[in-house]
Structure formats: C-alpha cells, structure tokens
N, C-alpha and C positions, 0 to 999 in steps of 0.2 A: 373435799380432798381434791376432787378433779378440778375444781375451780382454782384452788391453790397451786396446782401443778401448771395450769395454763398460764397463770399470772407470772410465775417464776421464770417460765420459758420466755415470755415477752420481755420480762426485764433482762434476761441474759443476752438475747439477740439485740436488744437496744443498746446495751453496753459494748457489744462487739462492733455494730455499726458505728457507734460513736467513736470508738478507738480508731476505726478505719478512716472515718471522716478526718479526724486530727492529724493522722499519719500523712495522708496524701493531699489534703486541702487545708493549708495553713489559713489562720484566721485573718491576716492582713498582708499588705504589699511587703512590708518590711519584715515580716516574721520568717524565721529560719524553719526550713523543712524538718519534719520530725524525723525523717530517715532519708537515706540516699541509696538508691539502688544502682550498681555499677554493672555495665555489660562489657565484657572483655572482646574486642574486635579481634579477628584472625589477622595474621600478617597479611600485607598487600600482595596481590598477586603478581606473578612474574609478567614479562612482556609478551607472553603468549596470548593468542586471540582470546576475546572475552567468552566466546562459546566453549562449553567444555565437550567432553566426549559424548555426553548424552544429548547434546543440542539444546541445552538450558542455558540462558542467559542470566548470570548472577549479578545481584546488585553490587556496587562498588563496596569494598570493605569486607566482603563475605567470602568464604571459600566452602566448598564441600569436598570432603575427604572421602574418597571411595576406594573400592578395590583396586589393587595394583594392576596396571595394565601392560602387558608385555610389549616391548618396543617393536616397532614395524621393521620388516627386513629392509636391507638397502634397496633403494629404487634404481632400476635399470635406466640408462640413458634413453631418453625420449627421442623424438624427431629433432633434427638440426634447428638450432635457434640462431637467429642472426645476431651478429655482434652489435653491441650498443652504437647508437649513432655517432658518427664522427670518428670510428675505429676501422674505417676501411669498408669496402663493399664485397669483400669476399665472404662466401657463406661458409662457416665452419660449425662443426657440431660441438655444442656446449651443453653440458649436462646441468640440471637445476642445481643452484647452489654454487655453481663454478665461480670463483673469484677473479682468476687471472684471465682477463679477456685478451685476445690478439693484440700486439701492440701497433699502434697507428703508424702509418708510413712517415718516412722522415719529411720535414718541412722543406719546401722549395727554398733555394738559395736566393742571393740578390739578383742572379741572372734569370730565375725561373727554373733552373734544373735543379735536380735533387742534389742535396748536399752529399758529399762523399762520406762513406761509412767511418773513415778515420776522424773527421771533423765531429761527427755525431756521437762517437764513442760506441758504435754498435759494430756487430761482427761484420767483416768484409765479405761482400758477395763476389762470386767469380765475374771477371770482366767478360763483357760479351764479345770483345776483340780477340780473335785467335792469337794464341802466342806463337812466336817465331821460333821454330826449332834450329838450334845452332848448327845442327848436321846438315841443314838445307843450305846454309851460307857457305857455299863452295867457290873455289877459285875459278877463273875463266871469264865467261861473258854472263852477266846478269840476265836470267831468263824468268825471273820470278813476275815480271810485268806482263800485261796483256798486249797482244798484237792482233788486230790493230787498236789503237787507242780509241777511246769514245769519240762519238761524232760532236762536232761543234758548229754553231755556238750553243751553250747552255742558256736558255732565255733568262733564267734568274741572274745571271751574270752580265747581262747586257743593258747598257744605258744607251738610249737613242740621243743623237746629237745632231746639230746641223751639218756635221762633217760626215756622220755615219755611226755605226755601233761602236760604243766605248766599253771597255771592261769597268766592272763595278763590283763591289762586295755585295753578295746576296743578303737578304734580310735575315736568313738563318746563319749568316756568318761565313758562309762558303766563300772561297777565293779562288781566282784564276790560277794563282801560284800553286794551288793544291788540286784542283778539279782537273786541270788540263796538264798536269805533271804525268810522266810516266810512273806507275806505281813500282815500288821496289821494297822488298823485306829488308834490304841492306841499310835502309834509312831508319829502321825502327830500334835496332839494338847496335850496342858496341860489341867489339870482339869480331871474330871471323877474319877473312883476308882483308888486307888493305885495299882501299877503293881508288881507282883512277877513273877520271872522267874527261871526255874530249868534246869541245864545242867546235863544230864545223861553221865558219863564218864566210862572209863575202858574197851571200846570195841576196838577190833582190836589191842590188845597188847597181849605179852606172857601171857598165862594162863587165858585168858578172856573167858566168855561164848560166845556162837553164837549170831547172830543178832536177834534171835527169843525171847530174853529176854524183848525186848521193847513191846511186844505185851499188849495191854491193857492201854498203857500210852496216856493221852490226846494229841492231835496233837501239841499243843504249846510247849510242852517239847522239848527242844533241845538236839541233840545227838552228843557226840564227839567220833570219830573213830581214832584209830591209823592207822598205815600203814602196819601192819603185818597180816599174815594169808592169806588163800585163800578165793577168793570170796568176798574181802572186798568191791569192786564196787558194787556187787550184794546187799549187806547189805546196802550200802548207797542209792542206788536205791529204795529199799524196804522201808527205813525209809522216804524218800522224798514222796514216794507213799502214806504213811500214814500221811502225813502232817507235819513231823518233818524237821526242818532245821539242818544242819550238819556243825560240825567243825572239822579239823584236829588237832589231838594230836601229838605233835612232842616230842620225847624223849631228855630230857636235863640232863646233868651231875648232879647226887646226890652227897651228901657230901662223901659217902663211896664207890664211883665207883673205881673199878669194882665189889667189893663185891656185891653191888646191882647194877644190870645192867638193864637198861630200855629197851635194845634190840639193834640190829644191826642199825648202822648209827647214833648212839647217838652223839649229838653235845657237844664237850668237850672244856673246857677252855685251855686245852694244845694243841689244834690244831690251826694252822694258819686260818685266817679268810677265805682264798679262799676255804679251805678244809671243813670247817663247811658249807660254803654256798653250796658246791657241795652235801654234805650230805642232806642238807635241801631241795635241788631241787629234790634229789632222793625221799625223803619222800613225796614231794608235787606232785610228778608224779605217784603215787600209785593209785589214783582215782581222779575223779572230782566231782564237785557239792557242795564243802564246801564254807563257807562264810568268813572263817578266821582259825587262828591257835590258839591253846591253849598249855600250857606246859604239859607235862606228866613227873612228877618228876622235878628235876632242882634245888634242894636245893643249889647247888653250882653255877651252870650256871647263875641263875637269880640274883646273887649277884655281878657279875663280869661285869661292864659296857662295857669294852673293847670287851668282848665276846658277849654280848647280843645286843649291839647296832647294829652290822651289820644284825643281824636276823630281828630285827624289821625294819630296812631299806628295807630289801628285801620284808617283808610282805606289807609295804605301796607301794613299787614299782609295786607290783602285785595285788593291789586292794583288800587287805585283811584287816580284824580286828584282833585285838590281845586280847584274854582274858586270864588274869592271874587267876589261880585257886585259888589263896589266901592261898596255902598251904606253900609258901616259906617265911619264917621270913627274913625280910631284903632285899625283892626283890626290884630291881630298875627298874622294868618293866614299872611301871606307870610314873615314872619321865622321863625315856627316851621316852616313847610314846608321853608324852606331849611336849616334846622338838621337836620331829619329826613331830608333828600335825597328829599322827597316830590314827585313830579311835580305841578306846580300852575302857576296863573296868577291874576291879578287882572284883572278887567274894566276896560277903559280909558275907556269912555263908557257913559253911562246913556241909553238912547234913549227918552226921555219922550215920550208922546203929544202934548202940547201944543206942543213945539218939536223934533218929530222931524226935519224937514228940516235945521235947524241942527245937531242931534245927529250926524246921518248925515254931514254934511259935516266935522264934527269927527273922526269915525271914519276917514274918508278921509285926512285929513291926518296922524293918528297912525299910519296903515298906511304912508304914504309916508316918514314920519321913522324908523320903527322897523323896517319890513319886514312887520310883521304887527300887527293890532290886533283886539281883541275888544269888541263891544257887547252890552248886554243890554236887552230890551224885553219889556213885559208882553203876555201873549196876549189881544189884543182884535181884533176883526174889522177895524176901520179900520187899525189899526196893521199887521197882517198884510198887508193889501191894499198899503199904502204901502211896505213893505218888498220885497214882491214887484216892484213897479214899479221901485224904486230898484235892485234886483238886475239889472234888465234894461239899466240905464244904465252898467253897470260896464265893459263891454268897450271903450266910448268914452273911458272915463276912465283906462284902463291898469291897472285893479285887478281881482282876482279874488275871488269870494266862496267861502270855503272852511269845512269844519267847524271847530268850536272846537277839537278835539284836533289838527288840522292847524296851526291858527294858534299853538297852544301849543308844538308841536314844530318849528315852521319855523325853520331857522338864521336867525339875525340877518343882516341885510345891513349892510354897511359904509357 
C-alpha cells in the first residue's frame, strides 16, 4: 500500500508539472500561448517630482497609494530675490511662486532718451521740472530770473577758430540761445499778464557811448552790443552781472554804402558767400555770452535773399536766434528764418527818442492784442531814464516787462 501511495503521488505531481510547462512554455516558435496574464498599470503620475514623500523613487508606470497627507501651511515670504535678468537692477522682494515680476524700464528712443509714457502706453510719471504757478506770474517787472546771470563762456559752447572763440551747439544739444538767456517763468506758460520786452541797441558801434549808459535799467531789458571798441567783453560781462541778456549786432550793408558805413567787416551783397561768412565769424569772435544776432543797419542786405540766407543758416548752425530790428522795409529775414526753422522774431515798435511816450503806448497795445511785443530803442541817457520810469508803471497797467528771449518764446494768447 505504501508503495502504491508513493507511485500515485509521483504521477500526480508529474501531471501538474507537465500542465505548467505546456502553459508557460509553448512547444514551437509559432505556437500560441496557452494562457495570457495581464497586469494593469496604474495611471501615469502627475508632473510632480519622482520622489514621493517617503523619499522612495518609483519606477515609471507605478504608483503607491498611501495615507492622505495634510497640506502644508502657506510659506512665509523669504529673503528678497532679485528680479530675473533683463528686468532692471532694482532689488525687490519676490515670494516663491510669484509670477508677475517688475516690468522692465521703457526702451530708449531713437535719440537715446527714454520714450515718453504716452507713446509707450504706460502711466505717466510726474515731470521733474517744477510747474509754474499762475499766481506767481504777476504784472510789473519780471524778477523770476537770476541776477547776476551765469558766467561766460561755457566751454561746451565754444569753438576755437583762427579769429577767436565762436559759439557752437554743445554735444548734448545745449545752445547759446538758451544757456546765455535770462531765465524767466513767463516763457513757459500761456496766460498771465501780457509781456513787453525792450532791446537797447547802439552800443559797441562807431560813435556809441560806453557801457555805463545802461546803469539804472531794469534787469529784464536786453542789450545789443556791436563788435567794435576796446573792452566790449568787459561791457558784456558787466551787463550780464546786472541781469541783462545780450545780443550781437552785426553790421549789414545799408542802401547808400559806403557813404553810410556801419564799420569794418560789414557784410555786403557784392561779396561772395564765403567772404561774408568769414566776416560774420570775425564779428562773432569778438566776445562771448550772447544769445543771438540782430542787424545793425542793413536796408539793402536784408532785402537780398541770396546774401541773407547763408547768414541765417550760420546763425542756426551755431545755436543762435535772429532778431530783425524792424527798421528795414521789405526785409526777407522773417520769411527765410521760417523756412530754415530758425528761432526768430521781428521788433514790433521802434522806440524813437522824439516820440517815446507814444511809441511805448503802441508797444503796450501790441502786447495786449498779441500776448507779447518787442520794442527797440537807441542807447541814450535820456531814453534809458524814460524807459526805467515807464517800467515802474507796468504793474498798474497789468503788463510785465520781460527779456527779449522770453517775449520771443512766450506762447501766444488767444
């Protein structure tokens, strides 16, 4: 019996092993498997890091479900983190996970300056230039400018030449027309009292009085000096010390030249352009500190466009203004200056000594109708005294005395 039981056991396990072999190891290459075992994979993991909370790296396609883990409390902001490269150099606190980084600064414009907020569509930042309070624009004598004016010359505005120092536009764009002008708040805004300006001419020319004649003039009165006489630079320096801005008077050909001679180096219609420019540069080199040029005589020269245009082109190239004294009938200076986009003006009223009261009243009327008006007077002691007395009456008349450059730049009133 015992032998029979052992034999039966051997037969049973042989059959079991045989079935197992047939199921898992088919008899040929082309034979079909006896059974297929399928293993279901878990869903692919999220984009979280492969390491789980227990620090075990799992093979791809598998996941381990563990007990629920309570979410961590919100993390407090840590130490300041620098904004990403290219978004400025300002160090700002950025919490981990913050998406909105500080906006980059606006790109530079064609000139290298930052584009205006309006063009970039961003919020407008306050202007660094202080605003002018309308309440400060009172009638009387403009005292918003400094006295004395700044010392001259400014090296960046000087070009050395065989004749001497010449004005030029600085590399940063500064011009003598602005740097050497008497500052004034009245040039920045429209409104306020009408502006009147006076240019005192006839100094630094043959037969002219010396520079002491300007004593007693209110500081906003502008002075025109010619290029002749000893010590003209000292007169210019003295005038600026007393608050007066200065223009250079250049001699231009009159109708009856040479019977009437404005002086050496007069610009003539009979000379070629290069010769007139040489004469102009000689005149410009006699002193520094002027904001522009004005004509001395020129009844013929100012009516010939071919002669006058190169002179005005040179004035613009050197950062100057041009003031036509209004004495030349048929002058084309204003027309050419407009074409060249040269900063310019024409005198409205001639303040003649014999009828000065009437002329000053005309100047007042022109200022009220246009917002600003310029008069020109010859430098004589009696004229200087009368202009000083008239300036003291402007507060009661609701007018303000300003420099020529301010009247030229004042926005027109409606």
